[in-house]
C-alpha positions as CSV (number, residue, x, y, z in Angstrom):
1,M,0.0,0.0,0.0
2,R,1.3,3.4,-0.9
3,N,1.7,6.1,1.7
4,L,-0.4,9.2,1.1
5,L,1.3,12.2,2.7
6,K,-0.3,15.6,2.7
7,A,2.0,18.6,2.2
8,A,1.3,21.8,4.1
9,Y,2.9,25.2,3.4
10,A,5.5,26.1,6.0
11,A,7.3,29.2,4.8
12,T,9.3,30.9,2.1
13,E,12.9,31.6,2.9
14,N,15.4,33.2,0.5
15,S,12.9,32.6,-2.4
16,V,12.7,28.9,-1.6
17,V,9.2,27.6,-0.8
18,H,9.2,25.1,2.1
19,F,6.5,22.5,2.8
20,N,6.0,20.1,5.8
21,L,4.3,16.7,5.8
22,N,1.3,16.4,8.0
23,T,2.3,12.9,9.2
24,L,5.7,11.3,9.5
25,P,6.4,8.6,7.0
26,Q,7.9,5.3,7.9
27,G,11.5,4.9,6.5
28,Q,13.5,7.2,4.4
29,L,12.1,9.1,1.4
30,T,14.0,9.9,-1.7
31,P,12.6,12.4,-4.3
32,V,11.9,10.7,-7.6
33,G,11.6,13.9,-9.7
34,Q,8.2,13.0,-11.1
35,M,4.8,14.6,-10.6
36,I,1.3,13.3,-11.5
37,T,-2.2,14.4,-10.8
38,D,-5.3,13.0,-9.2
39,S,-8.0,15.1,-11.0
40,D,-10.9,13.4,-9.1
41,N,-9.4,14.7,-5.8
42,M,-8.1,18.0,-7.2
43,T,-4.5,17.2,-6.3
44,F,-1.0,17.4,-7.7
45,I,1.1,14.4,-6.5
46,Y,4.9,14.3,-6.1
47,L,6.4,10.9,-6.1
48,M,8.9,9.8,-3.4
49,D,10.7,6.5,-3.2
50,D,10.5,4.8,0.2
51,G,12.8,1.9,-0.7
52,E,10.0,-0.6,-1.3
53,D,7.3,1.4,-3.2
54,Y,6.3,5.0,-3.9
55,S,4.9,7.4,-1.4
56,Y,2.7,10.1,-2.7
57,V,3.1,13.7,-1.4
58,L,-0.3,15.3,-2.0
59,F,-0.5,19.0,-2.9
60,D,-4.2,19.9,-2.7
61,E,-5.9,23.2,-3.4
62,D,-5.0,24.6,0.0
63,V,-1.4,25.0,-1.2
64,W,-1.9,25.9,-4.8
65,P,-1.1,29.6,-4.1
66,Q,2.3,28.4,-2.9
67,L,2.7,26.2,-6.0
68,V,2.2,29.4,-8.1
69,E,4.9,30.9,-6.0
70,V,7.2,27.9,-6.8
71,L,6.7,28.6,-10.5
72,N,7.6,32.2,-10.0
73,T,11.0,31.3,-8.5
74,D,14.0,29.6,-10.0
75,G,14.3,26.7,-7.6
76,D,12.6,23.6,-6.5
77,P,10.8,23.6,-3.1
78,V,12.0,21.8,0.0
79,L,10.0,19.2,1.9
80,T,10.5,18.7,5.6
81,W,9.4,15.8,7.8
82,G,10.7,15.2,11.3
83,D,14.5,15.7,11.2
84,H,14.6,15.1,7.4
85,K,14.7,17.6,4.5
86,A,14.8,17.0,0.8
87,V,14.8,19.3,-2.2
88,L,12.0,18.1,-4.5
89,T,14.1,17.7,-7.6
90,N,12.5,18.5,-10.9
91,F,9.3,19.7,-9.1
92,R,9.1,23.1,-10.8
93,D,9.6,21.7,-14.3
94,E,7.1,18.8,-13.7
95,L,4.5,21.2,-12.3
96,E,4.8,23.7,-15.0
97,G,4.5,21.0,-17.7
98,L,1.3,19.7,-16.0
99,V,-0.3,23.1,-15.6
100,Y,0.2,23.9,-19.3
101,N,-1.0,20.4,-20.3
102,I,-4.1,20.7,-18.1
103,E,-5.1,24.1,-19.5
104,G,-8.2,23.5,-21.8
105,N,-7.7,19.7,-21.6
106,S,-11.0,18.0,-20.8
107,N,-9.2,14.7,-20.2
108,Y,-8.5,15.9,-16.7
109,G,-12.1,16.6,-16.1
110,E,-13.9,20.0,-16.4
111,A,-13.8,20.8,-12.7
112,F,-10.1,20.1,-12.3
113,S,-9.1,21.9,-15.5
114,H,-11.2,25.0,-14.5
115,A,-9.7,25.0,-11.0
116,V,-6.1,24.8,-12.3
117,E,-6.8,27.5,-14.9
118,E,-8.1,29.8,-12.2
119,A,-5.4,29.1,-9.7
120,F,-2.5,29.3,-12.2
121,A,-4.0,32.1,-14.3
122,S,-0.9,34.4,-13.7
123,I,1.4,31.6,-15.0
124,L,-0.8,30.7,-18.0
125,S,-1.1,34.4,-19.0
126,E,2.7,34.6,-19.4
127,A,2.7,31.9,-22.1
């Protein structure tokens, strides 16, 4: 069974966005550098390798303003859990690619596409 871990916004320091996990995962997590979506649950998901399977870090609508902030910076965000920290490699590029792919794409579902278009309007208008 995959771990579902919810990310919460923590802070922005020196133009780097920081997120915390709401629960502590078991074992070590390593960033995979890949992001997917769960359009039914209106969530972006970053994949982490826990040594045996993938853990999913969920970025729901509560933190989409901070995801816009990530896209307006030059670096990837940092995820913290317990005493551990990891730079979420390739996060920015993956998120940007998904946002542009979701725009006007009914394959993601009308509600999700519309929500993404609204939340990321400032990014999409720059294209």
